[in-house]
MARBA-229030 format. One record per atom (N, C-alpha, C): residue in three letters; x, y, z negated; residue number from 1; atom name. Coordinates in nm, 3 decimals. Each point is the difference from the previous one (the first is absolute). Example, Ala and Ser with C-alpha at 12.3 -4.5 7.8 and 13.67 -1.06 7.14 Angstrom:
# MARBA-229030
{nufi->ALA; east->1.319; north->-0.569; up->-0.780; banu->1; gumi->N}
{nufi->ALA; east->-0.089; north->0.119; up->0.000; banu->1; gumi->CA}
{nufi->ALA; east->0.090; north->0.120; up->0.000; banu->1; gumi->C}
{nufi->SER; east->-0.035; north->0.105; up->0.072; banu->2; gumi->N}
{nufi->SER; east->0.082; north->0.119; up->-0.006; banu->2; gumi->CA}
{nufi->SER; east->-0.077; north->0.109; up->-0.073; banu->2; gumi->C}
END
This chain:
# MARBA-229030
{nufi->MET; east->1.156; north->-0.588; up->-0.902; banu->1; gumi->N}
{nufi->MET; east->0.084; north->0.059; up->-0.088; banu->1; gumi->CA}
{nufi->MET; east->-0.055; north->0.119; up->-0.048; banu->1; gumi->C}
{nufi->LYS; east->0.017; north->0.030; up->-0.132; banu->2; gumi->N}
{nufi->LYS; east->-0.074; north->0.104; up->-0.055; banu->2; gumi->CA}
{nufi->LYS; east->0.095; north->0.153; up->0.006; banu->2; gumi->C}
{nufi->SER; east->-0.059; north->0.080; up->0.020; banu->3; gumi->N}
{nufi->SER; east->0.076; north->0.130; up->0.018; banu->3; gumi->CA}
{nufi->SER; east->-0.050; north->0.109; up->-0.076; banu->3; gumi->C}
{nufi->ASN; east->0.064; north->0.119; up->0.002; banu->4; gumi->N}
{nufi->ASN; east->-0.039; north->0.120; up->-0.079; banu->4; gumi->CA}
{nufi->ASN; east->-0.148; north->0.041; up->0.039; banu->4; gumi->C}
{nufi->PRO; east->-0.106; north->0.005; up->-0.086; banu->5; gumi->N}
{nufi->PRO; east->-0.135; north->0.015; up->0.029; banu->5; gumi->CA}
{nufi->PRO; east->-0.010; north->0.163; up->0.034; banu->5; gumi->C}
{nufi->VAL; east->0.050; north->0.043; up->0.118; banu->6; gumi->N}
{nufi->VAL; east->-0.011; north->0.139; up->0.044; banu->6; gumi->CA}
{nufi->VAL; east->-0.026; north->-0.010; up->0.155; banu->6; gumi->C}
{nufi->LEU; east->-0.121; north->0.061; up->0.042; banu->7; gumi->N}
{nufi->LEU; east->-0.016; north->-0.011; up->0.133; banu->7; gumi->CA}
{nufi->LEU; east->0.029; north->0.153; up->0.052; banu->7; gumi->C}
{nufi->THR; east->0.096; north->0.000; up->0.109; banu->8; gumi->N}
{nufi->THR; east->0.032; north->0.149; up->0.052; banu->8; gumi->CA}
{nufi->THR; east->-0.122; north->0.034; up->0.074; banu->8; gumi->C}
{nufi->ASP; east->0.027; north->0.136; up->0.042; banu->9; gumi->N}
{nufi->ASP; east->-0.086; north->0.060; up->0.091; banu->9; gumi->CA}
{nufi->ASP; east->-0.013; north->-0.079; up->0.132; banu->9; gumi->C}
{nufi->LYS; east->0.106; north->-0.052; up->0.041; banu->10; gumi->N}
{nufi->LYS; east->0.001; north->-0.087; up->0.133; banu->10; gumi->CA}
{nufi->LYS; east->-0.080; north->-0.115; up->-0.029; banu->10; gumi->C}
{nufi->ASN; east->0.023; north->-0.069; up->-0.120; banu->11; gumi->N}
{nufi->ASN; east->-0.085; north->-0.130; up->-0.021; banu->11; gumi->CA}
{nufi->ASN; east->-0.143; north->0.036; up->-0.006; banu->11; gumi->C}
{nufi->HIS; east->-0.054; north->0.117; up->-0.052; banu->12; gumi->N}
{nufi->HIS; east->-0.132; north->0.042; up->0.015; banu->12; gumi->CA}
{nufi->HIS; east->-0.054; north->0.018; up->0.140; banu->12; gumi->C}
{nufi->ALA; east->0.087; north->0.071; up->0.075; banu->13; gumi->N}
{nufi->ALA; east->-0.036; north->0.010; up->0.139; banu->13; gumi->CA}
{nufi->ALA; east->-0.019; north->-0.125; up->0.075; banu->13; gumi->C}
{nufi->ASP; east->0.119; north->-0.092; up->-0.026; banu->14; gumi->N}
{nufi->ASP; east->-0.015; north->-0.121; up->0.073; banu->14; gumi->CA}
{nufi->ASP; east->-0.136; north->-0.092; up->-0.056; banu->14; gumi->C}
{nufi->MET; east->-0.022; north->0.031; up->-0.132; banu->15; gumi->N}
{nufi->MET; east->-0.140; north->-0.082; up->-0.047; banu->15; gumi->CA}
{nufi->MET; east->-0.117; north->0.030; up->0.054; banu->15; gumi->C}
{nufi->ASP; east->0.014; north->0.157; up->0.032; banu->16; gumi->N}
{nufi->ASP; east->-0.142; north->0.046; up->0.071; banu->16; gumi->CA}
{nufi->ASP; east->0.001; north->-0.055; up->0.138; banu->16; gumi->C}
{nufi->VAL; east->0.099; north->-0.009; up->0.070; banu->17; gumi->N}
{nufi->VAL; east->0.002; north->-0.055; up->0.122; banu->17; gumi->CA}
{nufi->VAL; east->-0.043; north->-0.159; up->0.007; banu->17; gumi->C}
{nufi->PHE; east->0.062; north->-0.071; up->-0.090; banu->18; gumi->N}
{nufi->PHE; east->-0.033; north->-0.134; up->-0.013; banu->18; gumi->CA}
{nufi->PHE; east->-0.136; north->-0.027; up->-0.042; banu->18; gumi->C}
{nufi->LEU; east->-0.062; north->0.065; up->-0.082; banu->19; gumi->N}
{nufi->LEU; east->-0.140; north->-0.004; up->-0.041; banu->19; gumi->CA}
{nufi->LEU; east->-0.103; north->0.035; up->0.125; banu->19; gumi->C}
{nufi->GLY; east->0.054; north->0.096; up->0.076; banu->20; gumi->N}
{nufi->GLY; east->-0.084; north->0.036; up->0.099; banu->20; gumi->CA}
{nufi->GLY; east->0.021; north->-0.088; up->0.120; banu->20; gumi->C}
{nufi->GLU; east->0.101; north->-0.074; up->0.017; banu->21; gumi->N}
{nufi->GLU; east->0.026; north->-0.115; up->0.101; banu->21; gumi->CA}
{nufi->GLU; east->-0.088; north->-0.105; up->-0.046; banu->21; gumi->C}
{nufi->VAL; east->-0.022; north->-0.051; up->-0.122; banu->22; gumi->N}
{nufi->VAL; east->-0.090; north->-0.113; up->-0.027; banu->22; gumi->CA}
{nufi->VAL; east->-0.138; north->0.048; up->0.007; banu->22; gumi->C}
{nufi->LEU; east->-0.034; north->0.112; up->-0.043; banu->23; gumi->N}
{nufi->LEU; east->-0.134; north->0.033; up->0.018; banu->23; gumi->CA}
{nufi->LEU; east->-0.038; north->0.010; up->0.158; banu->23; gumi->C}
{nufi->GLU; east->0.080; north->0.056; up->0.071; banu->24; gumi->N}
{nufi->GLU; east->-0.018; north->0.026; up->0.156; banu->24; gumi->CA}
{nufi->GLU; east->-0.018; north->-0.161; up->0.070; banu->24; gumi->C}
{nufi->ARG; east->0.088; north->-0.080; up->-0.053; banu->25; gumi->N}
{nufi->ARG; east->0.004; north->-0.141; up->0.066; banu->25; gumi->CA}
{nufi->ARG; east->-0.116; north->-0.056; up->-0.017; banu->25; gumi->C}
{nufi->HIS; east->-0.056; north->0.014; up->-0.146; banu->26; gumi->N}
{nufi->HIS; east->-0.134; north->-0.070; up->-0.031; banu->26; gumi->CA}
{nufi->HIS; east->-0.105; north->0.072; up->0.074; banu->26; gumi->C}
{nufi->LYS; east->-0.009; north->0.131; up->-0.003; banu->27; gumi->N}
{nufi->LYS; east->-0.107; north->0.079; up->0.071; banu->27; gumi->CA}
{nufi->LYS; east->-0.003; north->-0.052; up->0.155; banu->27; gumi->C}
{nufi->ALA; east->0.111; north->-0.023; up->0.062; banu->28; gumi->N}
{nufi->ALA; east->0.006; north->-0.034; up->0.131; banu->28; gumi->CA}
{nufi->ALA; east->-0.040; north->-0.145; up->0.022; banu->28; gumi->C}
{nufi->GLY; east->-0.014; north->-0.075; up->-0.106; banu->29; gumi->N}
{nufi->GLY; east->-0.040; north->-0.139; up->0.024; banu->29; gumi->CA}
{nufi->GLY; east->0.125; north->-0.102; up->0.015; banu->29; gumi->C}
{nufi->GLU; east->0.132; north->0.064; up->-0.027; banu->30; gumi->N}
{nufi->GLU; east->0.127; north->-0.087; up->0.033; banu->30; gumi->CA}
{nufi->GLU; east->0.023; north->-0.075; up->-0.155; banu->30; gumi->C}
{nufi->LEU; east->-0.062; north->0.056; up->-0.109; banu->31; gumi->N}
{nufi->LEU; east->0.034; north->-0.074; up->-0.138; banu->31; gumi->CA}
{nufi->LEU; east->-0.140; north->-0.015; up->-0.033; banu->31; gumi->C}
{nufi->GLU; east->-0.035; north->-0.119; up->-0.059; banu->32; gumi->N}
{nufi->GLU; east->-0.108; north->-0.034; up->-0.069; banu->32; gumi->CA}
{nufi->GLU; east->-0.002; north->0.067; up->-0.144; banu->32; gumi->C}
{nufi->LYS; east->-0.104; north->0.025; up->-0.053; banu->33; gumi->N}
{nufi->LYS; east->-0.017; north->0.067; up->-0.126; banu->33; gumi->CA}
{nufi->LYS; east->0.087; north->-0.094; up->-0.111; banu->33; gumi->C}
{nufi->SER; east->-0.007; north->-0.120; up->0.004; banu->34; gumi->N}
{nufi->SER; east->0.082; north->-0.095; up->-0.085; banu->34; gumi->CA}
{nufi->SER; east->0.149; north->0.040; up->0.003; banu->34; gumi->C}
{nufi->GLN; east->0.049; north->0.000; up->0.131; banu->35; gumi->N}
{nufi->GLN; east->0.151; north->0.017; up->0.031; banu->35; gumi->CA}
{nufi->GLN; east->0.038; north->0.147; up->-0.053; banu->35; gumi->C}
{nufi->ALA; east->-0.083; north->0.107; up->0.036; banu->36; gumi->N}
{nufi->ALA; east->0.051; north->0.123; up->-0.052; banu->36; gumi->CA}
{nufi->ALA; east->0.000; north->0.020; up->-0.171; banu->36; gumi->C}
{nufi->ILE; east->-0.084; north->-0.075; up->-0.049; banu->37; gumi->N}
{nufi->ILE; east->-0.022; north->-0.009; up->-0.145; banu->37; gumi->CA}
{nufi->ILE; east->0.146; north->-0.086; up->-0.044; banu->37; gumi->C}
{nufi->GLY; east->0.021; north->-0.099; up->0.074; banu->38; gumi->N}
{nufi->GLY; east->0.123; north->-0.084; up->-0.031; banu->38; gumi->CA}
{nufi->GLY; east->0.133; north->0.099; up->0.012; banu->38; gumi->C}
{nufi->ILE; east->0.006; north->0.068; up->0.097; banu->39; gumi->N}
{nufi->ILE; east->0.122; north->0.086; up->0.020; banu->39; gumi->CA}
{nufi->ILE; east->0.010; north->0.103; up->-0.110; banu->39; gumi->C}
{nufi->LEU; east->-0.104; north->0.074; up->-0.033; banu->40; gumi->N}
{nufi->LEU; east->-0.014; north->0.105; up->-0.084; banu->40; gumi->CA}
{nufi->LEU; east->0.034; north->-0.082; up->-0.139; banu->40; gumi->C}
{nufi->ALA; east->-0.060; north->-0.100; up->-0.035; banu->41; gumi->N}
{nufi->ALA; east->0.022; north->-0.058; up->-0.145; banu->41; gumi->CA}
{nufi->ALA; east->0.141; north->-0.034; up->-0.010; banu->41; gumi->C}
{nufi->HIS; east->0.073; north->-0.066; up->0.093; banu->42; gumi->N}
{nufi->HIS; east->0.129; north->-0.035; up->0.011; banu->42; gumi->CA}
{nufi->HIS; east->0.082; north->0.128; up->-0.056; banu->42; gumi->C}
{nufi->VAL; east->-0.025; north->0.109; up->0.055; banu->43; gumi->N}
{nufi->VAL; east->0.084; north->0.108; up->-0.018; banu->43; gumi->CA}
{nufi->VAL; east->-0.032; north->0.072; up->-0.147; banu->43; gumi->C}
{nufi->MET; east->-0.133; north->-0.003; up->-0.052; banu->44; gumi->N}
{nufi->MET; east->-0.044; north->0.037; up->-0.116; banu->44; gumi->CA}
{nufi->MET; east->0.069; north->-0.112; up->-0.109; banu->44; gumi->C}
{nufi->ALA; east->-0.002; north->-0.121; up->0.026; banu->45; gumi->N}
{nufi->ALA; east->0.056; north->-0.088; up->-0.087; banu->45; gumi->CA}
{nufi->ALA; east->0.155; north->0.020; up->-0.028; banu->45; gumi->C}
{nufi->ALA; east->0.073; north->0.039; up->0.113; banu->46; gumi->N}
{nufi->ALA; east->0.125; north->0.015; up->0.003; banu->46; gumi->CA}
{nufi->ALA; east->0.024; north->0.136; up->-0.098; banu->46; gumi->C}
{nufi->LEU; east->-0.083; north->0.089; up->0.032; banu->47; gumi->N}
{nufi->LEU; east->0.026; north->0.127; up->-0.103; banu->47; gumi->CA}
{nufi->LEU; east->-0.032; north->-0.023; up->-0.144; banu->47; gumi->C}
{nufi->ASP; east->-0.114; north->-0.083; up->-0.026; banu->48; gumi->N}
{nufi->ASP; east->-0.019; north->-0.053; up->-0.135; banu->48; gumi->CA}
{nufi->ASP; east->0.108; north->-0.065; up->-0.068; banu->48; gumi->C}
{nufi->LEU; east->0.073; north->-0.098; up->0.070; banu->49; gumi->N}
{nufi->LEU; east->0.117; north->-0.060; up->-0.049; banu->49; gumi->CA}
{nufi->LEU; east->0.128; north->0.084; up->-0.018; banu->49; gumi->C}
{nufi->ASP; east->-0.007; north->0.125; up->0.052; banu->50; gumi->N}
{nufi->ASP; east->0.102; north->0.087; up->0.008; banu->50; gumi->CA}
{nufi->ASP; east->0.105; north->-0.040; up->0.117; banu->50; gumi->C}
{nufi->ASN; east->-0.053; north->-0.066; up->0.101; banu->51; gumi->N}
{nufi->ASN; east->0.090; north->-0.036; up->0.097; banu->51; gumi->CA}
{nufi->ASN; east->-0.009; north->0.121; up->0.102; banu->51; gumi->C}
{nufi->TYR; east->0.044; north->0.097; up->-0.026; banu->52; gumi->N}
{nufi->TYR; east->0.005; north->0.118; up->0.100; banu->52; gumi->CA}
{nufi->TYR; east->0.077; north->-0.027; up->0.131; banu->52; gumi->C}
{nufi->ASP; east->0.112; north->-0.076; up->-0.029; banu->53; gumi->N}
{nufi->ASP; east->0.058; north->-0.026; up->0.152; banu->53; gumi->CA}
{nufi->ASP; east->-0.102; north->-0.052; up->0.086; banu->53; gumi->C}
{nufi->GLU; east->-0.070; north->-0.122; up->-0.043; banu->54; gumi->N}
{nufi->GLU; east->-0.099; north->-0.061; up->0.094; banu->54; gumi->CA}
{nufi->GLU; east->-0.109; north->0.103; up->0.047; banu->54; gumi->C}
{nufi->ALA; east->-0.067; north->0.068; up->-0.097; banu->55; gumi->N}
{nufi->ALA; east->-0.101; north->0.099; up->0.046; banu->55; gumi->CA}
{nufi->ALA; east->0.077; north->0.085; up->0.111; banu->55; gumi->C}
{nufi->VAL; east->0.113; north->0.087; up->-0.037; banu->56; gumi->N}
{nufi->VAL; east->0.052; north->0.091; up->0.090; banu->56; gumi->CA}
{nufi->VAL; east->0.029; north->-0.078; up->0.141; banu->56; gumi->C}
{nufi->LYS; east->0.043; north->-0.118; up->0.004; banu->57; gumi->N}
{nufi->LYS; east->0.018; north->-0.074; up->0.119; banu->57; gumi->CA}
{nufi->LYS; east->-0.120; north->-0.012; up->0.077; banu->57; gumi->C}
{nufi->TRP; east->-0.131; north->-0.045; up->-0.055; banu->58; gumi->N}
{nufi->TRP; east->-0.105; north->0.008; up->0.087; banu->58; gumi->CA}
{nufi->TRP; east->-0.045; north->0.138; up->0.021; banu->58; gumi->C}
{nufi->PHE; east->0.028; north->0.108; up->-0.079; banu->59; gumi->N}
{nufi->PHE; east->-0.040; north->0.130; up->0.052; banu->59; gumi->CA}
{nufi->PHE; east->0.075; north->0.044; up->0.130; banu->59; gumi->C}
{nufi->GLU; east->0.132; north->-0.032; up->0.008; banu->60; gumi->N}
{nufi->GLU; east->0.087; north->0.031; up->0.110; banu->60; gumi->CA}
{nufi->GLU; east->-0.019; north->-0.092; up->0.113; banu->60; gumi->C}
{nufi->GLN; east->-0.031; north->-0.133; up->-0.025; banu->61; gumi->N}
{nufi->GLN; east->-0.002; north->-0.094; up->0.108; banu->61; gumi->CA}
{nufi->GLN; east->-0.131; north->-0.062; up->0.030; banu->61; gumi->C}
{nufi->GLY; east->-0.102; north->0.041; up->-0.081; banu->62; gumi->N}
{nufi->GLY; east->-0.137; north->-0.054; up->-0.007; banu->62; gumi->CA}
{nufi->GLY; east->-0.047; north->-0.050; up->0.162; banu->62; gumi->C}
{nufi->ARG; east->0.003; north->0.098; up->0.084; banu->63; gumi->N}
{nufi->ARG; east->-0.046; north->-0.008; up->0.139; banu->63; gumi->CA}
{nufi->ARG; east->0.065; north->-0.126; up->0.055; banu->63; gumi->C}
{nufi->LYS; east->0.140; north->-0.011; up->-0.013; banu->64; gumi->N}
{nufi->LYS; east->0.062; north->-0.140; up->0.067; banu->64; gumi->CA}
{nufi->LYS; east->-0.054; north->-0.107; up->-0.086; banu->64; gumi->C}
{nufi->PHE; east->-0.020; north->0.002; up->-0.110; banu->65; gumi->N}
{nufi->PHE; east->-0.027; north->-0.122; up->-0.086; banu->65; gumi->CA}
{nufi->PHE; east->-0.143; north->-0.047; up->0.045; banu->65; gumi->C}
{nufi->ILE; east->-0.108; north->0.099; up->0.018; banu->66; gumi->N}
{nufi->ILE; east->-0.110; north->-0.019; up->0.038; banu->66; gumi->CA}
{nufi->ILE; east->-0.013; north->-0.070; up->0.128; banu->66; gumi->C}
{nufi->GLN; east->0.094; north->0.076; up->0.099; banu->67; gumi->N}
{nufi->GLN; east->-0.004; north->-0.059; up->0.152; banu->67; gumi->CA}
{nufi->GLN; east->0.061; north->-0.136; up->-0.009; banu->67; gumi->C}
{nufi->GLN; east->0.091; north->-0.042; up->-0.065; banu->68; gumi->N}
{nufi->GLN; east->0.073; north->-0.120; up->-0.023; banu->68; gumi->CA}
{nufi->GLN; east->-0.103; north->-0.106; up->-0.060; banu->68; gumi->C}
{nufi->ASP; east->-0.042; north->0.038; up->-0.121; banu->69; gumi->N}
{nufi->ASP; east->-0.069; north->-0.107; up->-0.075; banu->69; gumi->CA}
{nufi->ASP; east->-0.142; north->-0.018; up->-0.003; banu->69; gumi->C}
{nufi->TYR; east->-0.077; north->0.086; up->0.080; banu->70; gumi->N}
{nufi->TYR; east->-0.153; north->0.014; up->0.005; banu->70; gumi->CA}
{nufi->TYR; east->-0.037; north->0.016; up->0.132; banu->70; gumi->C}
{nufi->LEU; east->0.068; north->0.078; up->0.096; banu->71; gumi->N}
{nufi->LEU; east->-0.026; north->0.022; up->0.133; banu->71; gumi->CA}
{nufi->LEU; east->0.075; north->-0.103; up->0.101; banu->71; gumi->C}
{nufi->GLY; east->0.113; north->-0.026; up->-0.032; banu->72; gumi->N}
{nufi->GLY; east->0.089; north->-0.076; up->0.077; banu->72; gumi->CA}
{nufi->GLY; east->-0.049; north->-0.075; up->0.108; banu->72; gumi->C}
END
């Protein structure tokens, strides 16, 4: 679902945490480079398609999604 293309200060803070989580998981060897790229590309594509709801969902819940889908 497309939404208003505005990221709030909270969204930006959540994005920083999400990006750090992906990078730290890769650095720790928990995510392969291709997995980290895939996760980041997914969120970038959502933003490119103006699907801000999807991107914000990843910013807010990315740690859970990574645990479930990649580390489970």
